[in-house]
N, C-alpha and C positions, 0 to 999 in steps of 0.2 A: 780519450778522444784526441785526435791530432789538433793541436792548437795552431792558430794563425801565426805565421812567421813572417819576418821581413824578407823581402826579396834579396838575393845575393847581389853584391855590387858588380857593376859592369863598367866597361871603358867607353870613352867618347867614340872610339872607333866602332864599337858594337852599336851605338846609337845611330850610326849612319847606314846600317845594314837594312836591307829590304824587309827582313823578318823581325826587326826590332819591335814592331807594333804588337807582336804576340807576347813579348816580354811584358809589355805594358798592360795587357789584359789581366783581369782578376783570374785566379785559378778557378777552374770549373768546380761547381759545387758537387760534393759527394753526399748522397742521401745518408743522414745520420744513422739510419738503421744498419747500413753496411758496416760502419765502425762498431756500433753497439754489438752486432753479432760476433765480431772478432773478440771484443772485450769480455764476452761471456766465458771465454776460456778455450782451451784446445779441443780439437775433435778427438775421438777415440782413434788410436793408431790403426785399429783394424779397418777403419774407413779410409785411410790414406792409400794412395797408389804407390806400391813398392817400386823402387827404381827398376828392378828386374822385369816388372810388368808394364813398362812404359808404353809398349805398343797397344795396350788396351785403350789408349786414347783414340785409336782408329775405329773403335766400336761405335755403333749407332747410339744416339741418345746421350745420356750423361752417366758419369760414374758417381760413386758415393762421394759426398762432401766435395763438390766442385769449388767450394770456398772454405778454407780452414787452414789451421796450422797445428803442429804437434811435434813432440820429440818421440822418435821411434824407439822400440825396445833395444835396438843396437846402439842407441845414443845419437844417431844422426837426426838432423832437423828436416822438416817437411813443410812446404807451403803450397797451397793451391788457390787459384783465383779465377774467376769468370768475369769477363768484361764484354758487354755488348758495345759495338762500335758502329752506330748507324752512319751511313754515308761513306764508310771506309771500304776500300776494296783490298783484295789480297795484294795486288801490285803496289798500292800505296803503302801497305805495311812493310813489304820487303824493301821498297824504296827508302823508307825512313831509316832503316838500319844501314843502308849503303851510304846515305846522304849525311846523317847528322855527325858522323865521326870526322868530317872534314873541317869542322870549325867548332871549337869549344862552346861558342855562344849558341849554337844550334841545340846542344844538349841542355843548356840553361833555359832556353825558350820552352823546352818540354816541361820542365818543372823549375820555375825561377826561384823557388824557395830552397831547393835541396840539391840541384844538379850544378856543380861547379865546372866540371870538365869531362869531356869524352874525346880523346884524341886517337884517331886511327894511326897505327904505326906502319900501315901500308896504303897511304893515300893515293899513290899512283894506280893501285889496283881499282879503287873506287872510280877513278877518272878514266879508266880504259874503255873506250867506246866499243871495243870488240866483245866485252863481257856482258852477260845478262845481268839484270838487277840483282838476282840472287848471288851470282858469282862475284859480284863486286864486293860483297861482305863476307862470303865464305872464306875461311882460313885467313881472316884478318884479326888482329888483336887491338882492342881499344884500351888505352890507359885512362881510367876513370877516377874522378874524385867526386864523391857524393855523400849525402847523409840519408841513410835509410832508417833513421830513428835512434841511432846510438852514437851520433856524432860523425863528423866528417871522416871518411875512410878512403884509402887508396885501394883500387881494385884493378886487376888485370882480367879482361874478358876476351876470351879467344873464341870467336864465332866459327862454327864448324858446319860442313856439309852434314845434313842430318843422318845419313847412312853411317858416317864415321862415329856417331854416338849411339848406334844401335837401333835406329828407327827403320821400320820396314818401308823401303823406298818403292816397293811395288804398289803401295796404296797412297803414295805421295802425289799431290796434284790431282786428286779425284774429289768427288763430292764429300768424301770422308775427311779430307784434309787439303786445304788450299796451299798452305805453306807451313813450315816449321822453322822458326828462328830459334836456334839453340846454340849453347856455348858452354865452354869450360871456364869457370871463373875461380879466382882466388884472391884473398886479401894480400896486399903487399905493404900494408901499413902496420901500425902498432896499436895496442889497446887505447881506448876503452874496450874495443873488441875487433880483432882482426879476423875476417871471415875465413873459414876453412875452404878447401877445395869444394866446389859446388857445381852441379850441372843445372843449367837453366834451360827451360823450354817454354816457348810461346807457340802453342799449337793453334792454328787458325782454321776456322770453318766458315764458309759462306752461309749466311742466313738471309732471309728476306729483308731487303733494304740495307744490307751491310755485311759485317762479319762479326763473329764472336771469337774472343781470345780466351783460350784455356791455358793458363799459366801454371807451371810447376817449377819448384825449386827443390832439389834433393841436396841438402846441405851436409857435406861430409862424404860425398861420392864423387868419383871421377872415372874416366875411361882411359885405359892405356893399352895400345896395340890391340884394340878391339875387345878388350876384356874389362868387366866392371871391377872397380876396386873401392872398398871402403877406405876413406882417406883420414878417418879419425883414429887416434891411438886407442887400443883396447882399454876399456874402463872409463873413457872420457864420454861425457854426455853434454850435448849442446844445451846451453841455458835456454829455457823456454822464451825468454824475452827476445832472443835473436830471430827465430822464425816469426814470432808475433809482430815484431817491429817491421820486418821485411814485408809481411802481408799488408800491414796498414799503409806502408809506403807504396806498395804496388797498386793498391786500390786508388790511392791519390794520384800517382803519376799517370796511370793509364786512363783514368777518368778525364784528366786534362788533355792527354794526347788524342783521345777520341773526339774531343771538342774542337781541336785545332787542326788535325791532320788533313781533312779534305781541303781546307782553304790553303794551307801551306803547300800541299802537293800541287794544286792547280797553279799556284804562282811560281813555285821554285823547282818543279820537276826536272827541268833541263839545266839547272844551275849547279853543276858539279865543279 
């Protein structure tokens, strides 16, 4: 079970910001059954969504094991999670990824116990009034420091146009898929565990009263020049604690974001 942690320290300047009050709120409660289900152990790899089959996310209904983790036969790691976000819209979700990289404290507000920093390296792109909300974060890189369960780690997260990562854009923006926030990520820090190249996908569908977020992490995979590449050396296997910890963290952070996003968006949507 994830234990209660102290919130990360912040500056006096952060306390003057209009969204400081969200840092002060207690983290949204996660139903203990969600964590207990993860702690039962990994799902069978046969129930995981292979990276090459990622466009199966556009199918109606749900796939096997929408929540789970495992180490695949090829040694790569896999994570899936499903988060219902009542009161959240597709636009709000896209906006969050354009907005929060402009100030490290915005990332901390998302998860005050684990998120130290998320700094966009292309801030002027996010501030460009000529760009759509999606275009404001596509092809931007965030330098992130966070704890996903194995200690503070430095990450580089390069958000991409979904078509560049092999998603079928003919089905994008339909009832099957409101948006896809996807990225190529890699660890830039040192042990206890430096993450391998990873493809992250937040696949969003509208549901009655809000959206549902279907998250996937393919740990040990990347895309180069339109081709899929396994990024792990032959013979290397991801330690199971890595995808398990990432899933526990993902449940925690997106439960909290679901609780605060409608209010933050209403107050800050024009504050770039």
